[in-house]
N, C-alpha and C positions, 0 to 999 in steps of 0.2 A: 393824425391818426385818429381816424373817426370811429371809434370802436364800435360803437353801437352798429355799422356797415358793415360789421363783419361776422361772417357765420360763424357756424361752431368751429368748424376744424379752421380756419384761419384765425379765430381766436386765440385759440390753442397753440397756433404757430408761435403768434404774437407773443404771448405771454411765457410762453418755453424760453423765446429769446431774455426774459428778467429771472430766469431760473424758479417759476412757477410751475408746481406738477398740474398733470392734465384735471383733477378734481377741483382746483381752482378757477381755472376757466370755466369747466361745468357748475360750478356758481354763479360765478358771476353773469353766466350768458342766460342763467335762470330769473338772475334777481332783476334783468333790462330786458328779458323778452318773454317772461310767466307772471314774476311778481312788479313788473311795470314798473319798477321805482327811478326817481328821478335824481337821486344823489348817493351816490358813496356810500354816504353815510349811514344810507336805508339798509345796507349788508352788512347787517348784523355778525354771520357769523366768518365775516374775515376783519382782521387785524387793525385796528387802528393807523399803525404804521404802512400798512399797504394801502390801506382805503386813500392815506395821504400821497402815496408815491403813484398809485392811478390816476389819482384827481391832478396833480401835475404832469403827468406822459399823458393819459387819453379824456379831458375834460368829456362828459358825458351830451351828447345830443338833447335837449329836453325841446319842446315845444312851449309858449306861454298865451293864454285862452287871452286875447285883447276884448272880445266881446261875443256876446252870442243871445238870440233870435230865437222864441221858441211859441212855435205855432200857438193858439188860439183854438185852433179848429181838431188839431189831431196830432202835434203832442212832439212834431219833429221839430229838432233845435239846428239851428244854423252857427256854426262858429266861426271868427276869426280868429287865426292864432298869427303870434311873429316868433317867428322862425332865431337862430341863434344870431343871423343878423340885420335882424331887424326887417326884413321884408315880412309882408304877410300873406298866408294862404288861405284860402277857404274850406271846412268840412262843412258837411251833413250826416247828420243822425235822425233814420228813419224805423218805426216800431212797425213791425208786420205780424200778422199771425203767425205767420212762419220762422219769426226770429226778426234779430234788430241788424239793420243794415246800414253800412258808412259809407257815405260818396268821398271819396277824396281827392285830394289835389296833384299833379306830377311834377306842374313847372311854376313859378313864379311869374304870371303873366304866360301869354303865349303868341306866338309870331305866324298863326296861321290863317288868320284876318276871316273865318266866317260873319257874313254881316248881321246872323242875327243874333250873335254870341258876345255878351259883356265882359268876357275876360279879356279879349283880344282887344279891348280899346286903348290902354295904356301901354301895351307893347309885352316885349318879353323881358324878363328879367336873369334868369337862369335856369337849370335845371335841378330836381330836388334831390338830395342822397336817397338810398333807401330805406338810412335812419329816418330820414324826415316824414318819409312816406308813412313808413310805420307808426311813430310817433302821433301822427294823426288818430289812427286806430287808437294805439295807447293812451292818449289822453283824454279820448271820448270815454275809452272805458274807465279811466280813475274819474271825472267828472262824475259819472251817471253812474256809477257802482253796476252798471249791465253788464253782461256779455255781448261781442258782437260775433254774427255767426255770418253775415254776405258782405262783403265789401266790392265797393263797384270804384274803379279808377277811371272817374267820369268829367271831374271837377276841374278846375282851371288847369289849362296846359293841354299836348298832344303826348299821350304816352310812347307814342312808337317814337317821339321826337328826341325818348329822354331812354333810350333801349335797353342798355346793360342795367342802370338802376332797375329799371321798372322788372327787366327779370329777375335779378336778383332779388329788390323787394318780395316780388313773388315766391320765391323760392324760400324764403327766410318765414313768410307770412304762412307758408303753410308745411313747415316744418315739426315736427315732431315734440322735436325740443323747444318752439315755440309755443305762439297761438294756436297751432297748427289748427288751422282754419281749413275747412275742406277746398279743393282746388276747384273741383267743379261749384262752389259758393263765390268764385272771384271771376266778375267779369272784367274788362278793359275793353274801352272804347278808341274807336280811331278813324281821324276825318278820311281817310284813305293811304296813308302809304306803303303804297304797290311790297316795294321791296323789302320792308319791314315785316309785312302780314306774313308774307312769302317764310320768314327768316325763320317770324315767330311758330311758324308750322311745322317747321321740323326740330324747336325745342322740346317735343314731349313734355309738354306742360299738359294741363288736363284745365284751362281755363274755359270761357265763355268769350269769343270774341265778338261784340257788337262794332257795325260799320255804319258809323253817319253818313246817311245816304241823301238823303231830302230832295234830290229830283231823279228824275229818272232817264232822262237826256244831259249830254252831256252842256249842250247849250243850256239849259235850265240851270243848271249843277254850275256851273261857270260865273251867273250873276249873283249865286247865295257865297261860294265857297271856293276861293283862290285854289286853292289845291288841287280843282278839279284842270286848271289851265296845266297840271304836270303830269295825271295822269286820268287817264280817260272811264267812262263808266265800262268801255270792256276789257281796260285792262284793270280796272276792279274787280268786276265778274270773274275772272280767269284767277287773278288773286283768292277770291270765294271759293270757286271750287277746286283751286289746288288744299285750302285751308282744311274741306272738307274731305276731299279727300286723304288726307297723311293727317288727320287727328279721327277722324271720324264724326266731327263735332260743329252744329250745324253752328252758323252763323246769325245774330239775330241785324238785321234793318233796323235801324235808330232811322225814323222818318219823321220831323217835325213839321205840321200840316198851317203851312202858312196861307195865311188869305186870298181869295184870286191871285196864289201863285202855283203853286203845288197839288190842290186839291179837286185837280177836276177829275170827270170821268175818266180822260184822255189816260190823264197820271195813275188812276188805279189801276187802268187794263196795261198800262207798262209796268206798272210795281209790280204786276201779277207775275207778269212774265220774269218778269229777272227774279223772284224770288225761287219760284216755280226751276228756272234752271238752275241754281244756286243750292236749293234746298233749304231757303235761309226760311228764319220767322222771321217776322213783322212787329216791328214797336210800333205802333203808332204816338206822335208827340205833340197835344195840345201847344204852339211856341207859346215860350213868355214873352211877350213884349217887353222891351228894354227903351228907357225914351231918348237914347240915342238914336232910337233906329226906326224906323214907319213900317214896322211892319206889322202885322195884325195878327189874330191867331184865327182859323176856322170857325163859323159858326156849328153849334151844335149840329143839327139838321145836317150841316155838310160831312161834317167828321163820321157820323153816323152813316149816311154813307155809302162812305170810302171804306169801311169796315166792312161794311154789308158787303160789296164789289169783292172783296177781296175774299172773304168767307164765303160764297156763292162759286168761288173759282179753287176753292178748296190749299187759300193759304193759311197758314196758323197765326192768327194776330190777334193782337194786344192793344188796347189805350193805354199809355201810362196813366198808375194812379197818380193823381197831381199831389203831391202832398207838400206842405207850408205854404198856400197859397197868399196869407194874410204876410208873409215875410218876406225878406228879399232871395228868395226861391232860385232864380237864375244864376247859372255859375257867372262869378266875377260882378255881382251888383253889390254885396256887403263890403267887398274890399274896396270897389270904386268910391265907395261912399265915408269911406274913411280915408282915404288918400285925398279925396278931394275936402276933408274939412283940414287938409293941413298938421 
């Protein structure tokens, strides 16, 4: 039993089977999800005998820092964490004026196969549990001593491919009995699993959904993202419209600008049409080159011209601020380096 993946009600029910009163489960929940302890020994208002019993029955899920890289440019920290089974995941800590943001992974590896992403190069191992997703935030909070106010599920893995654990993670993260992070400050990225996007729209969650679009035609998108062979852009747009209709929250189009591939004037015009149709915000991303692929980022002039074209047509657009340029900033790079070292 992974006790740290139980919500407060589930924990109360589980511990009541041991004959423990509700206040004990409240205490234990607070130790795990507010005080962020890594062992039962730190739960000082619980008897030694009970701590030993809990340790035997419910080992606490914790992760261990294997490596950290810190940017000398902006202080961004990229962490490589070891999970209890020895698998590795990456997380990124970024400081902004509006608060600290953490980007977490949702899977060990990824099966989506996007051509410009390092996360997928070594394949997919398994889904992360809610506790393992939470622990990335908890561990970074413990290490930095700073509160996290924004969470982005945009690291290694496809969150919608780990749907049940993702939704439970979100509800525990935003629970007033835990870190109580505002749902509006949580962003979940997807490469476009249409049925899961529609299912998420019906969950009555307050998060921001980001769609990794990266191309405006099916033909071009299929060269970048294998998922485009399963779901067409038309199906994606219908899912985006449904999400906006159900939630009232606009979707963000993530659009990685790849030099000579998807950064032309025609691409911009087609993106304008898609964004207008779905009420989407567009986030332009200068692509992070990875040595295993031959894609290059668009030049500064091309990026500026692309942004200008969108803005002139009334599209709300931002260029993602590049954080940690001098470290392995792209998803999957740090893990891949560690794996190659054996």
